[in-house]
C-alpha positions, 0 to 999 in steps of 0.5 A: 500500500505504500505511504499514502493515506488510507481510509478504512470502511468497517462493517459488522453484521450477523449471518443467518447462522448467528455468526458475527462477521467483520468486513474491512475495505480500504480506499485511497487515491492513486494517480488521481483515481479512487481505488478500493480494495477488500482487506477481509471478512473476519469472524468476530466473536467478541462484544462489538465495542469500539476497543474490540473492533479497533484491536481486531481491525488493526491486528489484521491489517498490520499482520496481513498487509503491513498497514500501520495505524499512522497510515489510516485517517 
């Protein structure tokens, strides 16, 4: 992803099987064009608090994509 500023789109929903799913998408500008990339659908089996969501999102994007919290606006 480089050093550009990234914007995350986060959503949590519950499947018909009563499993919570966390979706993460990133948006950024490259060559003056809006780019989007899906970063993952993750099982989310803890309380939907801000702290839990933040921790799960940042753990995933750091370990899988090398994206740091400082790159995200």
